[in-house]
N, C-alpha and C positions, 0 to 999 in steps of 0.2 A: 457916459460910457457904461456904467453899471446897469442902466436901464436897458440898453441894447442887448446885453448878455442875458438878462432875465427874459426878454421877449423871444430870443432865439431858443432858449430852453423850453419855453411854453410851446413854441411852434413844433419843436422836435417831439414833445410828448403827445401833441394832438395828432401827428402824422401816423405813428405806429399804433397797432392794437396790442395784442398779447405778444409775448416773446417769440412764440413759434410762428406767428402769422406774418412776421416781417418778410421772411424770404419768400413766402407764398405769393404775396402781392407783386413782388418783382418778377417772378417767373410767369405768373398767370396759370392757366389750366395746363395740366400735363396729360398727354395721351397714354392710355393703357389698353392692352388687348385682352379680351376675356379668353382664358384657357379652358375653364370648366365651370359648370354650375354645381354648387355643393348642396343646396337645399333651399327650402322655402321657410320664411319666418313671418313674424308679425301676427296679430290676432286673427287676421283673415287670410294670411298667406300672401300678402301683397309685396313682401320683401323677398328678394332672391339673393342668396349669398353666393358669390362667385370668387374664383381664383383668377387673378389677373396679373399680367406682366407689364411693368412700367417701361415705356419706350424712350422717354427723354428725361432730362433733368439729372439731379445729383444721385437719385436712386435708380438710375437706368439699369435694367436687367433684373431688378428685384421682383420677386413673385410674392404677392400678398393677397390676403382675403379681404373682400369688401362687401358691403351690403348695398344693393341696388334696388331702386324702386322703379317699376315699369317693366315693359317687355325687354328681355335681354337673352341672347343666345351666344353660342360659341363663336369666336372670331369677330365679335362686335368690338368697336372702339369706344372706350369710356374716356371722358375728359374729367380728370380728377382735380379738384381744387387743392388738395393736399395729399402728400404721399408718406407722411410720417406715421399716422395712426392706422392700425390694422383692426379689422372687426374681430370680435370675440367668436370663438367656435360655437356652433349651435349645439345645445345640449341634447342628450338622448331623451326621447319621449318615453315616459313611464305611464303605462295604462293602469290606472288604479282599479282594483277589483279583479284583475286577471289572476288566474291560478297558475301561471307559468313560473 
């Protein structure tokens, strides 16, 4: 009897990842529509920061900032694995040596 309980606990631990990822695996990918492109980032400008609106799931209607790699334009549909974490704002560029 006690052996069975221990085995079920081990199985439960193996199933889930971190605390926040549990609900994500159940839902799958969530669609979001790109409202605007905010800027380019990364060392070579390969990352585009966009403002997108979530179309389904528990955060439906929420507008959030995300980083996207690859070509993206307004009204594109993104499939987001998670909708909890928002990207940080891009910092202002300071040109060193300028006299302004």
